[in-house]
PDB file of N, CA, C and O in Angstrom:
ATOM      1  N   UNK A   1       0.837  -1.183   0.000  1.00  0.00           N
ATOM      2  CA  UNK A   1       0.000   0.000   0.000  1.00  0.00           C
ATOM      3  C   UNK A   1       0.879   1.243   0.000  1.00  0.00           C
ATOM      4  O   UNK A   1       1.895   1.303   0.692  1.00  0.00           O
ATOM      5  N   UNK A   2       0.470   2.233  -0.789  1.00  0.00           N
ATOM      6  CA  UNK A   2       1.212   3.482  -0.842  1.00  0.00           C
ATOM      7  C   UNK A   2       1.029   4.254   0.463  1.00  0.00           C
ATOM      8  O   UNK A   2      -0.028   4.201   1.092  1.00  0.00           O
ATOM      9  N   UNK A   3       2.068   4.964   0.848  1.00  0.00           N
ATOM     10  CA  UNK A   3       2.005   5.759   2.067  1.00  0.00           C
ATOM     11  C   UNK A   3       0.995   6.889   1.892  1.00  0.00           C
ATOM     12  O   UNK A   3       1.006   7.593   0.882  1.00  0.00           O
ATOM     13  N   UNK A   4       0.121   7.055   2.889  1.00  0.00           N
ATOM     14  CA  UNK A   4      -0.857   8.127   2.841  1.00  0.00           C
ATOM     15  C   UNK A   4      -2.044   7.858   1.943  1.00  0.00           C
ATOM     16  O   UNK A   4      -2.815   8.772   1.651  1.00  0.00           O
ATOM     17  N   UNK A   5      -2.209   6.617   1.497  1.00  0.00           N
ATOM     18  CA  UNK A   5      -3.318   6.240   0.624  1.00  0.00           C
ATOM     19  C   UNK A   5      -4.193   5.227   1.363  1.00  0.00           C
ATOM     20  O   UNK A   5      -3.692   4.272   1.958  1.00  0.00           O
ATOM     21  N   UNK A   6      -5.490   5.448   1.316  1.00  0.00           N
ATOM     22  CA  UNK A   6      -6.443   4.560   1.982  1.00  0.00           C
ATOM     23  C   UNK A   6      -7.147   3.734   0.911  1.00  0.00           C
ATOM     24  O   UNK A   6      -7.639   4.273  -0.080  1.00  0.00           O
ATOM     25  N   UNK A   7      -7.189   2.419   1.122  1.00  0.00           N
ATOM     26  CA  UNK A   7      -7.814   1.505   0.169  1.00  0.00           C
ATOM     27  C   UNK A   7      -8.587   0.425   0.919  1.00  0.00           C
ATOM     28  O   UNK A   7      -8.541   0.350   2.147  1.00  0.00           O
ATOM     29  N   UNK A   8      -9.290  -0.401   0.169  1.00  0.00           N
ATOM     30  CA  UNK A   8      -9.922  -1.600   0.695  1.00  0.00           C
ATOM     31  C   UNK A   8     -10.875  -1.366   1.854  1.00  0.00           C
ATOM     32  O   UNK A   8     -11.678  -0.433   1.845  1.00  0.00           O
ATOM     33  N   UNK A   9     -10.769  -2.233   2.847  1.00  0.00           N
ATOM     34  CA  UNK A   9     -11.680  -2.192   3.995  1.00  0.00           C
ATOM     35  C   UNK A   9     -11.520  -0.895   4.778  1.00  0.00           C
ATOM     36  O   UNK A   9     -12.490  -0.382   5.337  1.00  0.00           O
ATOM     37  N   UNK A  10     -10.315  -0.370   4.821  1.00  0.00           N
ATOM     38  CA  UNK A  10     -10.088   0.916   5.490  1.00  0.00           C
ATOM     39  C   UNK A  10     -10.888   2.025   4.813  1.00  0.00           C
ATOM     40  O   UNK A  10     -11.465   2.879   5.486  1.00  0.00           O
ATOM     41  N   UNK A  11     -10.921   2.010   3.492  1.00  0.00           N
ATOM     42  CA  UNK A  11     -11.684   2.998   2.746  1.00  0.00           C
ATOM     43  C   UNK A  11     -13.174   2.838   3.035  1.00  0.00           C
ATOM     44  O   UNK A  11     -13.881   3.828   3.220  1.00  0.00           O
ATOM     45  N   UNK A  12     -13.647   1.605   3.075  1.00  0.00           N
ATOM     46  CA  UNK A  12     -15.063   1.349   3.354  1.00  0.00           C
ATOM     47  C   UNK A  12     -15.442   1.840   4.758  1.00  0.00           C
ATOM     48  O   UNK A  12     -16.486   2.468   4.937  1.00  0.00           O
ATOM     49  N   UNK A  13     -14.607   1.557   5.733  1.00  0.00           N
ATOM     50  CA  UNK A  13     -14.869   2.001   7.102  1.00  0.00           C
ATOM     51  C   UNK A  13     -14.842   3.519   7.204  1.00  0.00           C
ATOM     52  O   UNK A  13     -15.672   4.113   7.892  1.00  0.00           O
ATOM     53  N   UNK A  14     -13.902   4.139   6.530  1.00  0.00           N
ATOM     54  CA  UNK A  14     -13.785   5.596   6.542  1.00  0.00           C
ATOM     55  C   UNK A  14     -14.990   6.220   5.851  1.00  0.00           C
ATOM     56  O   UNK A  14     -15.522   7.224   6.323  1.00  0.00           O
ATOM     57  N   UNK A  15     -15.424   5.636   4.742  1.00  0.00           N
ATOM     58  CA  UNK A  15     -16.598   6.141   4.024  1.00  0.00           C
ATOM     59  C   UNK A  15     -17.832   6.092   4.910  1.00  0.00           C
ATOM     60  O   UNK A  15     -18.620   7.037   4.937  1.00  0.00           O
ATOM     61  N   UNK A  16     -18.001   4.994   5.632  1.00  0.00           N
ATOM     62  CA  UNK A  16     -19.142   4.869   6.541  1.00  0.00           C
ATOM     63  C   UNK A  16     -19.077   5.896   7.660  1.00  0.00           C
ATOM     64  O   UNK A  16     -20.102   6.454   8.048  1.00  0.00           O
ATOM     65  N   UNK A  17     -17.892   6.148   8.178  1.00  0.00           N
ATOM     66  CA  UNK A  17     -17.705   7.151   9.218  1.00  0.00           C
ATOM     67  C   UNK A  17     -18.089   8.545   8.708  1.00  0.00           C
ATOM     68  O   UNK A  17     -18.799   9.285   9.388  1.00  0.00           O
ATOM     69  N   UNK A  18     -17.625   8.889   7.534  1.00  0.00           N
ATOM     70  CA  UNK A  18     -17.931  10.204   6.954  1.00  0.00           C
ATOM     71  C   UNK A  18     -19.432  10.358   6.754  1.00  0.00           C
ATOM     72  O   UNK A  18     -20.014  11.379   7.119  1.00  0.00           O
ATOM     73  N   UNK A  19     -20.044   9.354   6.182  1.00  0.00           N
ATOM     74  CA  UNK A  19     -21.484   9.406   5.921  1.00  0.00           C
ATOM     75  C   UNK A  19     -22.273   9.543   7.221  1.00  0.00           C
ATOM     76  O   UNK A  19     -23.195  10.353   7.313  1.00  0.00           O
ATOM     77  N   UNK A  20     -21.905   8.747   8.221  1.00  0.00           N
ATOM     78  CA  UNK A  20     -22.583   8.784   9.521  1.00  0.00           C
ATOM     79  C   UNK A  20     -22.425  10.157  10.185  1.00  0.00           C
ATOM     80  O   UNK A  20     -23.391  10.724  10.695  1.00  0.00           O
ATOM     81  N   UNK A  21     -21.196  10.681  10.172  1.00  0.00           N
ATOM     82  CA  UNK A  21     -20.957  11.999  10.777  1.00  0.00           C
ATOM     83  C   UNK A  21     -21.744  13.080  10.033  1.00  0.00           C
ATOM     84  O   UNK A  21     -22.301  13.981  10.660  1.00  0.00           O
ATOM     85  N   UNK A  22     -21.791  12.998   8.722  1.00  0.00           N
ATOM     86  CA  UNK A  22     -22.522  13.996   7.939  1.00  0.00           C
ATOM     87  C   UNK A  22     -24.010  13.943   8.263  1.00  0.00           C
ATOM     88  O   UNK A  22     -24.638  14.982   8.467  1.00  0.00           O
ATOM     89  N   UNK A  23     -24.575  12.740   8.313  1.00  0.00           N
ATOM     90  CA  UNK A  23     -25.986  12.594   8.670  1.00  0.00           C
ATOM     91  C   UNK A  23     -26.248  13.126  10.077  1.00  0.00           C
ATOM     92  O   UNK A  23     -27.229  13.834  10.306  1.00  0.00           O
ATOM     93  N   UNK A  24     -25.370  12.785  11.012  1.00  0.00           N
ATOM     94  CA  UNK A  24     -25.542  13.243  12.395  1.00  0.00           C
ATOM     95  C   UNK A  24     -25.477  14.757  12.517  1.00  0.00           C
ATOM     96  O   UNK A  24     -26.105  15.333  13.405  1.00  0.00           O
ATOM     97  N   UNK A  25     -24.725  15.408  11.638  1.00  0.00           N
ATOM     98  CA  UNK A  25     -24.618  16.867  11.646  1.00  0.00           C
ATOM     99  C   UNK A  25     -25.796  17.512  10.918  1.00  0.00           C
ATOM    100  O   UNK A  25     -26.022  18.718  11.020  1.00  0.00           O
ATOM    101  N   UNK A  26     -26.543  16.686  10.180  1.00  0.00           N
ATOM    102  CA  UNK A  26     -27.693  17.201   9.454  1.00  0.00           C
ATOM    103  C   UNK A  26     -27.316  18.057   8.254  1.00  0.00           C
ATOM    104  O   UNK A  26     -28.018  19.009   7.914  1.00  0.00           O
ATOM    105  N   UNK A  27     -26.200  17.711   7.613  1.00  0.00           N
ATOM    106  CA  UNK A  27     -25.792  18.468   6.432  1.00  0.00           C
ATOM    107  C   UNK A  27     -25.781  17.557   5.205  1.00  0.00           C
ATOM    108  O   UNK A  27     -25.600  16.344   5.311  1.00  0.00           O
ATOM    109  N   UNK A  28     -25.975  18.162   4.060  1.00  0.00           N
ATOM    110  CA  UNK A  28     -25.966  17.379   2.827  1.00  0.00           C
ATOM    111  C   UNK A  28     -24.561  17.382   2.213  1.00  0.00           C
ATOM    112  O   UNK A  28     -23.653  18.057   2.697  1.00  0.00           O
ATOM    113  N   UNK A  29     -24.414  16.617   1.145  1.00  0.00           N
ATOM    114  CA  UNK A  29     -23.103  16.505   0.493  1.00  0.00           C
ATOM    115  C   UNK A  29     -22.640  17.842  -0.065  1.00  0.00           C
ATOM    116  O   UNK A  29     -21.448  18.147  -0.038  1.00  0.00           O
ATOM    117  N   UNK A  30     -23.571  18.638  -0.568  1.00  0.00           N
ATOM    118  CA  UNK A  30     -23.210  19.937  -1.133  1.00  0.00           C
ATOM    119  C   UNK A  30     -22.607  20.849  -0.060  1.00  0.00           C
ATOM    120  O   UNK A  30     -21.616  21.535  -0.312  1.00  0.00           O
ATOM    121  N   UNK A  31     -23.192  20.856   1.111  1.00  0.00           N
ATOM    122  CA  UNK A  31     -22.663  21.671   2.210  1.00  0.00           C
ATOM    123  C   UNK A  31     -21.293  21.167   2.639  1.00  0.00           C
ATOM    124  O   UNK A  31     -20.373  21.955   2.853  1.00  0.00           O
ATOM    125  N   UNK A  32     -21.162  19.850   2.763  1.00  0.00           N
ATOM    126  CA  UNK A  32     -19.863  19.281   3.131  1.00  0.00           C
ATOM    127  C   UNK A  32     -18.817  19.632   2.076  1.00  0.00           C
ATOM    128  O   UNK A  32     -17.674  19.942   2.412  1.00  0.00           O
ATOM    129  N   UNK A  33     -19.196  19.585   0.827  1.00  0.00           N
ATOM    130  CA  UNK A  33     -18.266  19.942  -0.250  1.00  0.00           C
ATOM    131  C   UNK A  33     -17.802  21.389  -0.096  1.00  0.00           C
ATOM    132  O   UNK A  33     -16.620  21.694  -0.253  1.00  0.00           O
ATOM    133  N   UNK A  34     -18.736  22.262   0.209  1.00  0.00           N
ATOM    134  CA  UNK A  34     -18.389  23.676   0.354  1.00  0.00           C
ATOM    135  C   UNK A  34     -17.455  23.914   1.538  1.00  0.00           C
ATOM    136  O   UNK A  34     -16.478  24.652   1.414  1.00  0.00           O
ATOM    137  N   UNK A  35     -17.746  23.297   2.685  1.00  0.00           N
ATOM    138  CA  UNK A  35     -16.919  23.568   3.866  1.00  0.00           C
ATOM    139  C   UNK A  35     -15.582  22.829   3.840  1.00  0.00           C
ATOM    140  O   UNK A  35     -14.637  23.224   4.523  1.00  0.00           O
ATOM    141  N   UNK A  36     -15.506  21.757   3.053  1.00  0.00           N
ATOM    142  CA  UNK A  36     -14.248  21.003   2.977  1.00  0.00           C
ATOM    143  C   UNK A  36     -13.422  21.358   1.747  1.00  0.00           C
ATOM    144  O   UNK A  36     -12.249  20.996   1.654  1.00  0.00           O
ATOM    145  N   UNK A  37     -14.037  22.066   0.805  1.00  0.00           N
ATOM    146  CA  UNK A  37     -13.393  22.427  -0.467  1.00  0.00           C
ATOM    147  C   UNK A  37     -13.002  21.186  -1.273  1.00  0.00           C
ATOM    148  O   UNK A  37     -11.978  21.160  -1.956  1.00  0.00           O
ATOM    149  N   UNK A  38     -13.848  20.161  -1.172  1.00  0.00           N
ATOM    150  CA  UNK A  38     -13.706  18.942  -1.970  1.00  0.00           C
ATOM    151  C   UNK A  38     -15.023  18.791  -2.731  1.00  0.00           C
ATOM    152  O   UNK A  38     -16.095  18.988  -2.157  1.00  0.00           O
ATOM    153  N   UNK A  39     -14.953  18.450  -3.992  1.00  0.00           N
ATOM    154  CA  UNK A  39     -16.161  18.438  -4.824  1.00  0.00           C
ATOM    155  C   UNK A  39     -17.239  17.507  -4.268  1.00  0.00           C
ATOM    156  O   UNK A  39     -16.950  16.492  -3.634  1.00  0.00           O
ATOM    157  N   UNK A  40     -18.491  17.890  -4.529  1.00  0.00           N
ATOM    158  CA  UNK A  40     -19.614  17.068  -4.085  1.00  0.00           C
ATOM    159  C   UNK A  40     -19.566  15.697  -4.742  1.00  0.00           C
ATOM    160  O   UNK A  40     -19.890  14.691  -4.111  1.00  0.00           O
ATOM    161  N   UNK A  41     -19.165  15.656  -5.994  1.00  0.00           N
ATOM    162  CA  UNK A  41     -19.109  14.357  -6.681  1.00  0.00           C
ATOM    163  C   UNK A  41     -18.063  13.446  -6.041  1.00  0.00           C
ATOM    164  O   UNK A  41     -18.268  12.235  -5.958  1.00  0.00           O
ATOM    165  N   UNK A  42     -16.958  14.009  -5.593  1.00  0.00           N
ATOM    166  CA  UNK A  42     -15.933  13.186  -4.937  1.00  0.00           C
ATOM    167  C   UNK A  42     -16.439  12.696  -3.587  1.00  0.00           C
ATOM    168  O   UNK A  42     -16.197  11.548  -3.215  1.00  0.00           O
ATOM    169  N   UNK A  43     -17.135  13.552  -2.853  1.00  0.00           N
ATOM    170  CA  UNK A  43     -17.706  13.127  -1.574  1.00  0.00           C
ATOM    171  C   UNK A  43     -18.712  12.010  -1.799  1.00  0.00           C
ATOM    172  O   UNK A  43     -18.739  11.042  -1.040  1.00  0.00           O
ATOM    173  N   UNK A  44     -19.537  12.129  -2.828  1.00  0.00           N
ATOM    174  CA  UNK A  44     -20.505  11.078  -3.156  1.00  0.00           C
ATOM    175  C   UNK A  44     -19.785   9.773  -3.485  1.00  0.00           C
ATOM    176  O   UNK A  44     -20.206   8.703  -3.047  1.00  0.00           O
ATOM    177  N   UNK A  45     -18.700   9.860  -4.254  1.00  0.00           N
ATOM    178  CA  UNK A  45     -17.942   8.649  -4.607  1.00  0.00           C
ATOM    179  C   UNK A  45     -17.278   8.040  -3.371  1.00  0.00           C
ATOM    180  O   UNK A  45     -17.204   6.818  -3.245  1.00  0.00           O
ATOM    181  N   UNK A  46     -16.800   8.879  -2.469  1.00  0.00           N
ATOM    182  CA  UNK A  46     -16.195   8.367  -1.231  1.00  0.00           C
ATOM    183  C   UNK A  46     -17.257   7.638  -0.414  1.00  0.00           C
ATOM    184  O   UNK A  46     -17.047   6.502   0.010  1.00  0.00           O
ATOM    185  N   UNK A  47     -18.397   8.292  -0.195  1.00  0.00           N
ATOM    186  CA  UNK A  47     -19.449   7.702   0.638  1.00  0.00           C
ATOM    187  C   UNK A  47     -20.002   6.407   0.059  1.00  0.00           C
ATOM    188  O   UNK A  47     -20.441   5.533   0.807  1.00  0.00           O
ATOM    189  N   UNK A  48     -19.985   6.275  -1.252  1.00  0.00           N
ATOM    190  CA  UNK A  48     -20.499   5.050  -1.877  1.00  0.00           C
ATOM    191  C   UNK A  48     -19.384   4.039  -2.163  1.00  0.00           C
ATOM    192  O   UNK A  48     -19.619   3.000  -2.780  1.00  0.00           O
ATOM    193  N   UNK A  49     -18.176   4.356  -1.708  1.00  0.00           N
ATOM    194  CA  UNK A  49     -17.001   3.496  -1.944  1.00  0.00           C
ATOM    195  C   UNK A  49     -16.785   3.259  -3.431  1.00  0.00           C
ATOM    196  O   UNK A  49     -16.378   2.173  -3.845  1.00  0.00           O
ATOM    197  N   UNK A  50     -17.055   4.263  -4.213  1.00  0.00           N
ATOM    198  CA  UNK A  50     -16.886   4.170  -5.650  1.00  0.00           C
ATOM    199  C   UNK A  50     -15.522   4.731  -6.072  1.00  0.00           C
ATOM    200  O   UNK A  50     -15.389   5.366  -7.118  1.00  0.00           O
ATOM    201  N   UNK A  51     -14.524   4.479  -5.236  1.00  0.00           N
ATOM    202  CA  UNK A  51     -13.138   4.859  -5.497  1.00  0.00           C
ATOM    203  C   UNK A  51     -12.264   3.663  -5.158  1.00  0.00           C
ATOM    204  O   UNK A  51     -12.607   2.866  -4.285  1.00  0.00           O
ATOM    205  N   UNK A  52     -11.162   3.538  -5.828  1.00  0.00           N
ATOM    206  CA  UNK A  52     -10.220   2.476  -5.489  1.00  0.00           C
ATOM    207  C   UNK A  52      -9.295   2.895  -4.359  1.00  0.00           C
ATOM    208  O   UNK A  52      -8.827   2.070  -3.573  1.00  0.00           O
ATOM    209  N   UNK A  53      -9.038   4.216  -4.295  1.00  0.00           N
ATOM    210  CA  UNK A  53      -8.162   4.732  -3.243  1.00  0.00           C
ATOM    211  C   UNK A  53      -8.403   6.220  -3.084  1.00  0.00           C
ATOM    212  O   UNK A  53      -8.943   6.881  -3.970  1.00  0.00           O
ATOM    213  N   UNK A  54      -7.989   6.732  -1.933  1.00  0.00           N
ATOM    214  CA  UNK A  54      -8.088   8.156  -1.656  1.00  0.00           C
ATOM    215  C   UNK A  54      -6.944   8.522  -0.725  1.00  0.00           C
ATOM    216  O   UNK A  54      -6.470   7.693   0.051  1.00  0.00           O
ATOM    217  N   UNK A  55      -6.513   9.747  -0.809  1.00  0.00           N
ATOM    218  CA  UNK A  55      -5.400  10.159   0.046  1.00  0.00           C
ATOM    219  C   UNK A  55      -5.881  10.396   1.474  1.00  0.00           C
ATOM    220  O   UNK A  55      -7.004  10.842   1.706  1.00  0.00           O
ATOM    221  N   UNK A  56      -5.016  10.090   2.404  1.00  0.00           N
ATOM    222  CA  UNK A  56      -5.304  10.335   3.814  1.00  0.00           C
ATOM    223  C   UNK A  56      -5.512  11.827   4.051  1.00  0.00           C
ATOM    224  O   UNK A  56      -6.280  12.218   4.930  1.00  0.00           O
ATOM    225  N   UNK A  57      -4.834  12.653   3.275  1.00  0.00           N
ATOM    226  CA  UNK A  57      -4.973  14.106   3.406  1.00  0.00           C
ATOM    227  C   UNK A  57      -6.398  14.553   3.076  1.00  0.00           C
ATOM    228  O   UNK A  57      -6.957  15.405   3.767  1.00  0.00           O
ATOM    229  N   UNK A  58      -6.982  13.982   2.029  1.00  0.00           N
ATOM    230  CA  UNK A  58      -8.358  14.341   1.674  1.00  0.00           C
ATOM    231  C   UNK A  58      -9.335  13.891   2.756  1.00  0.00           C
ATOM    232  O   UNK A  58     -10.270  14.618   3.091  1.00  0.00           O
ATOM    233  N   UNK A  59      -9.125  12.707   3.295  1.00  0.00           N
ATOM    234  CA  UNK A  59      -9.981  12.215   4.377  1.00  0.00           C
ATOM    235  C   UNK A  59      -9.857  13.118   5.595  1.00  0.00           C
ATOM    236  O   UNK A  59     -10.857  13.466   6.223  1.00  0.00           O
ATOM    237  N   UNK A  60      -8.647  13.490   5.922  1.00  0.00           N
ATOM    238  CA  UNK A  60      -8.424  14.380   7.060  1.00  0.00           C
ATOM    239  C   UNK A  60      -9.127  15.724   6.846  1.00  0.00           C
ATOM    240  O   UNK A  60      -9.716  16.270   7.779  1.00  0.00           O
ATOM    241  N   UNK A  61      -9.066  16.251   5.639  1.00  0.00           N
ATOM    242  CA  UNK A  61      -9.728  17.511   5.316  1.00  0.00           C
ATOM    243  C   UNK A  61     -11.240  17.403   5.531  1.00  0.00           C
ATOM    244  O   UNK A  61     -11.853  18.291   6.122  1.00  0.00           O
ATOM    245  N   UNK A  62     -11.828  16.319   5.050  1.00  0.00           N
ATOM    246  CA  UNK A  62     -13.272  16.110   5.199  1.00  0.00           C
ATOM    247  C   UNK A  62     -13.649  15.963   6.665  1.00  0.00           C
ATOM    248  O   UNK A  62     -14.602  16.590   7.131  1.00  0.00           O
ATOM    249  N   UNK A  63     -12.903  15.135   7.396  1.00  0.00           N
ATOM    250  CA  UNK A  63     -13.205  14.932   8.819  1.00  0.00           C
ATOM    251  C   UNK A  63     -13.018  16.210   9.622  1.00  0.00           C
ATOM    252  O   UNK A  63     -13.799  16.485  10.533  1.00  0.00           O
ATOM    253  N   UNK A  64     -12.010  16.984   9.305  1.00  0.00           N
ATOM    254  CA  UNK A  64     -11.822  18.271   9.983  1.00  0.00           C
ATOM    255  C   UNK A  64     -12.993  19.206   9.716  1.00  0.00           C
ATOM    256  O   UNK A  64     -13.451  19.908  10.618  1.00  0.00           O
ATOM    257  N   UNK A  65     -13.476  19.213   8.483  1.00  0.00           N
ATOM    258  CA  UNK A  65     -14.637  20.052   8.146  1.00  0.00           C
ATOM    259  C   UNK A  65     -15.871  19.588   8.916  1.00  0.00           C
ATOM    260  O   UNK A  65     -16.641  20.415   9.405  1.00  0.00           O
ATOM    261  N   UNK A  66     -16.064  18.288   9.028  1.00  0.00           N
ATOM    262  CA  UNK A  66     -17.192  17.769   9.796  1.00  0.00           C
ATOM    263  C   UNK A  66     -17.062  18.102  11.274  1.00  0.00           C
ATOM    264  O   UNK A  66     -18.052  18.448  11.920  1.00  0.00           O
ATOM    265  N   UNK A  67     -15.866  18.002  11.811  1.00  0.00           N
ATOM    266  CA  UNK A  67     -15.656  18.332  13.219  1.00  0.00           C
ATOM    267  C   UNK A  67     -15.858  19.817  13.470  1.00  0.00           C
ATOM    268  O   UNK A  67     -16.402  20.199  14.506  1.00  0.00           O
ATOM    269  N   UNK A  68     -15.432  20.652  12.547  1.00  0.00           N
ATOM    270  CA  UNK A  68     -15.629  22.094  12.671  1.00  0.00           C
ATOM    271  C   UNK A  68     -17.136  22.393  12.630  1.00  0.00           C
ATOM    272  O   UNK A  68     -17.625  23.245  13.372  1.00  0.00           O
ATOM    273  N   UNK A  69     -17.851  21.694  11.771  1.00  0.00           N
ATOM    274  CA  UNK A  69     -19.300  21.872  11.665  1.00  0.00           C
ATOM    275  C   UNK A  69     -19.957  21.523  12.989  1.00  0.00           C
ATOM    276  O   UNK A  69     -20.912  22.185  13.395  1.00  0.00           O
ATOM    277  N   UNK A  70     -19.465  20.496  13.668  1.00  0.00           N
ATOM    278  CA  UNK A  70     -20.031  20.060  14.937  1.00  0.00           C
ATOM    279  C   UNK A  70     -19.922  21.153  15.995  1.00  0.00           C
ATOM    280  O   UNK A  70     -20.844  21.341  16.789  1.00  0.00           O
ATOM    281  N   UNK A  71     -18.812  21.870  16.011  1.00  0.00           N
ATOM    282  CA  UNK A  71     -18.613  22.878  17.042  1.00  0.00           C
ATOM    283  C   UNK A  71     -19.453  24.121  16.807  1.00  0.00           C
ATOM    284  O   UNK A  71     -19.550  24.967  17.696  1.00  0.00           O
ATOM    285  N   UNK A  72     -20.057  24.254  15.650  1.00  0.00           N
ATOM    286  CA  UNK A  72     -20.903  25.422  15.356  1.00  0.00           C
ATOM    287  C   UNK A  72     -22.277  25.300  15.983  1.00  0.00           C
ATOM    288  O   UNK A  72     -22.998  26.294  16.065  1.00  0.00           O
ATOM    289  N   UNK A  73     -22.668  24.096  16.433  1.00  0.00           N
ATOM    290  CA  UNK A  73     -24.016  23.897  16.988  1.00  0.00           C
ATOM    291  C   UNK A  73     -23.997  23.943  18.486  1.00  0.00           C
ATOM    292  O   UNK A  73     -25.040  23.794  19.121  1.00  0.00           O
TER     293      UNK A  73
END
């Protein structure tokens, strides 16, 4: 596995975490895309595991955006 790249079961678990956190925050993919500066289509592909791999940096960016969203409520 390449350093800093998430694949396989790790990607599936991470996708489920992102989707669950987004639902719990009550935000849609478009809002998450805006606050994370990652395209809505990429977020949709991540959540549906329709990617072979993704960088850990992108996952960190999305999770940070979700965590920041949490502190706003």
